[in-house]
N, C-alpha and C positions, 0 to 999 in steps of 0.2 A: 095668680100667684104661682100655680104649678108650671105655667109657661116660663116664668122667670127662672124658677128652680131648674127646669129641664135645660134651658139655654145655658145656665151656669154650669150644670153638670157636664154637658157636652163639651163646652169650652175647656173645663177643668180636665176632663179625661183626655182631650186631645193634646193640651199644652203641658200638662203636668209631667215633670221628669224627675227621676230619682238620682240622688247623688250619694256619695259615701257618707255614712253616719259618723259624726264627730262627737266625742264626749266633751261636754263643756261644763264648767262650773258657773253658777249664777247666784246672785244675791237678790232676793225679792223678784226673781224672774227677769231682771233687766239683762239684756244681751251682753255677755262678756266676750269681747273679740280681741283682747290683748294678745299679741304674739301669734295671731292666727293668719293663715294665708287668706287672700281675698276670696278664694273659692269657699273656704270655711266660713268666712264672714258672711257671705251671701246665704249660705245654707242655713246658718243659725239665725239669720234675720228674717227669714221668710214668714214665719208665723206672726211677726209683728205687723205685717202688711195686710190690710183688709180690702175687700171689694165692696163698693157701694152701688146699689141700683136705685134710681130715683124716678118718680113720676109726678106730674102736676095734678094727677087725679087720685082719688081715694082708691079706685080700682085700676091698677096698672094695665089691665087688659082693654080698657076703654079705647085707647089709641096708643099702641106700642111704639109708633113712630115718634112719639113725644118723650119716650122714656130715655134715661141717660145712664151712663156708667162712669164712675169715678173711683179713685183710690183713696186710701186713708192709712194712717200709721198710728199704732198704739204707742203712747209716750209716757205712761207711768204705770205703777203696779196696781192702781185702782182700775185701770183699763180705759182711761180717756183717749179719745181718738181725735187726731187733727186731720182736717181735710180743707179743701177750698170752699169759701162761702158761695162762689158761683155754682158749685155743685148742688147746693141745697136751696138756693134762692127760689122762692115761690113753689117749692115742691111739697106736695101733700103726703107722698109716700116715700120713705127712705128705709131701705133694707140693707142690712150688713151681712156679709159672708166672711167667715174666717178662712184663712189658708190652712185647711186641715182636711186631709183625705178621708178622715173618719167622721167628719161633721159637715154635712151639706145643708144644714138648717139655715133659714133666713131669720135674722134677728131684727126686731124693731129697735129704733134708737130714739133717744131724747136729744134735743139741741141744748147743750149746756150754756153756750154763749156764742156770740158772733163778733167778728171784727171786719166789717165790709170793706173798710179802706185798705186793709192789708189782704183782703180776699181770703180770710181764714174763718174757720168755724171749729168749735170743739163739741164733740158728740160723746154720748155714753150709751151703753146697751141697756135697754129696758129690762129690769129684773136683775141687773148685775152682770159683770163681765166674766168671762172664763179665766182660768189660770193660764194666761198667755204671756209670752215674753214681750218686752217693750224695748224701744230704742232710746238712747240718751242723746242729748244735744252736744255737739262739739263746742269746745270753749274758745275756738280761735276764729270764728267766722267773720269777725270785724276786720281781721288782717289776713284772711285766707289768700293764698297766692294764686295768680294765674298759672295754669299748668298743673295744679293739684289734681290727682286722679280722683274721680268720683263715679258713683253708680246711680242710675235712675231706676227706681223700683216702682212697680205698679201693675195696672191692668189695662194696657192700651188696646183700643178698638174692641173692648169688651172681652178680650182674651184673659183667661185666668192665669195671671202671673207672668211677668217678663222682667228681666234685668238687662240694662244696657250700660256700657262703660264709656266714659269720656273724660274730659278734663274741665276745670273751671276756665272758661274762655275770657271772662272779665268779672271783676268784682265791683264794678262801678256802673251798675244799671239800676233802674227804678221800674216800678210797675205802674199802678194807677195814680200814684201821688209821690212827690219827692220825699215824704216821710218814710216811704217803704223801699228800703234797699233790696236789691235783688242780685243774684248771681247769674251770669250767663254760662251755659254749658253746651257742649256739642254732643253730649250723650243723647242718644235718640229718645225724644219725647213726643208722644202723639196724644190724640184725644183719648181719654181714659186714664192717662198718667196723672191728670190733675189731682192734687191732694196727696200724692205719694211722695216719699222722701227722696231727696238727693243726699247720698250717703258717702262718707269718706272711707278710706281703706281700713279704718279702725271700727267701722260699723256704727259711726255716730252721724246724727242728722246735721248736715250743713245747710240744708234748705228744704223748702216744700215746693215741689214742681207746680207751676201755676199756669204757664201759657207757652205757646210757640210763636215764633215770628217767621211767617212763611207766606208766600204769595199763593201757594196751592193748598193751604190749610193742612199740610202734612209735614212731617219732619224735614227741615232744611238745614239741620245742624245748628240752629239757634233756638235754644230753649231757655226759659227764665224760671228761676226758683227763688221764692221769698227767702231772704237770708236768715240763717238759723237764729241769730240773736234777736231779730225782730219777731220771729215765730215764738221763741221762748218767752219773751216779754209779754206778748199778746196772751199766751196761754196762762201765765201767772196772773195777769190782770183779770182775765175771764173767770178763772177759778176763785179769785178773791172777791171780785166785785160784780161778776156776771156780764161785764162789758169792758170796752177799751175806750178811754177818753184821752184825747191828745190836745195840747194847749194851742191857743190861737189868740191873737190880739183882737180880732173882730173887725178887720178893715179890708177893703178891696184895694189892691196895690198894682202898680205898674213899674217895671224896672227902669232905672235911669243908668246913665253911664256912656251910652253910645249916642252920637248925634242923631241917628235915625229914630231912636226911641224918644229923644227929646222932641223931635219934629212931630211924632205921632201924638204926644201929649198936647202940644200947642195947637195941633189941628183939631183935636177933640174938644179942647177948651179954649176957643179963640179969644175970649175975654180975659184970659189969664195973662198977667204981666210976665213977659219972658224973663225978666230979671229975677222973678220969684221961683224960677225953675233952676235949681243949682246945677252947676256943671260938675257933678260928682256922681259916683256910683251910689246906689241906694234904692229905696222903694218909695215911689211917689204915691201918696194917699189919694184915692179917687173919692168922688162924692158918694155918700150913702144913697142907696136906691130902695124904693119900696118902703117897707116898715123898718128897715135896718137903720141903726143909729151909730154914729161914731162914738168910740169910748170917750168918756169925759176927759177933757184936756187936749184931745187931738182935734185938729181941724182939717177940712178938705184942703188939698194942695200942700200939706206938710210933706216933708221927705224924711223918712226914717232911715237912719244910717247905722244904728247900733242898739244893742240891748245890754243894759248894765255896763256900758263902756266897751263892750265887745263889738267891734265894727264888722260889717259884712258888705259884700259887693253885689250880691244877687239874691233872688228870692229863695233859691234852694238853701243857701247858707243861712239865710234868715230863719227858715223853718228849723234847721238843725240846731241853731242857737237856742230857739224857743224850746226845743226838745229837751234841753237841759233842766227845764223848770216844770212845775206841776200846775195843773188846772187849779185856779183859785189863788195862786201865788202872785204877789205884786212885783213887777219889774219896772225899771226906769228906762224909757226909750230915749235914745239920743236923736234929736230931731232938728232939722233945719227948717225954719219958718221965715219967709220973706227976708232971707239973708242973715238971720240971726240963729245962733246955736242955742237950743233950749233943752231942758229935760222934762219929760212928761211921764208921770207915774200911772200905770194902768194895771188892772187885775186881769190875769189871763182867763179867757173863756174856754169852753169846750169847742173844739173844731167841729163845725156842723157838717154832717154827711148826708147827702141826698142819695139814699140807697137805690131808689128806682131809677134815678138819672144815671147812676154809675153802671147799673146792670140792665138797662133797657137796650135791647139789640136794635141797631139802626139798619 
């Protein structure tokens, strides 16, 4: 434990820099950055960013090479902290450090809830949080424009505190699953930035930094952040239910629409009548495997082309149509079966998540 503290103190003393002090007004300690310069915005947002150290052992000194460093951000007046799920996966020791030159203490945390599909986790400090500022979520992340100025805040490479500036390079990215929208940024993001916020010029969270795309495992100008509205929805669900559940029909599907995809299906199922594979875009229903069963009313080799009359052309759009409904809700699927158009009513299930499969390093 002392080793971790000493490392943190050394990093903090080397990296910490002082800026001019700004007088700000705040309500319930949320960061108020209206009409501030971006230098001021950064300065008054610092204390909302925390450093997390992790270890797969109860005693982090057992094998320091296995220890990790991530970032987190305080998101409400209660002191809840959002970080990446991959930072805490299978970790037995998680310690939190505030960005405060008068407080070098290591705080233990509780895991409030997790959302592995979105690579998010919500934490709270054991014994209660300090009276610390927090960041709000931006309201426009669904329509955020490419070229928008953003900051990446966090603790890269284990160094205490860094801010980098860039732009939103694309707002049409995904992370582990098409349910999870992401923003691409060229703000420098490295190992240790995971879980820290991507922030706009107003000091609002537009995303949570999650990974980099690089052949050398270092910043190559392509960083991804889970989009703010996805993070906020996940946070609300975790605080209310302790988990995040997403809807699914409960079928294995293959895309249709292109001749090559049609050929793949006919090759996999040689006994299938080619006339029963429609020449349309949609999702071909595969055979159930193992103990899985198709929902009542659906049959193998059906082609699903719509939900409640809303048609789609690909699997990603299919998922986002389903996203409009709740688990347990009944929907009517538009289906083509052996050349006939039919409607099949199904009750939406919880999308199953194999956490170990998602987070096992290959």
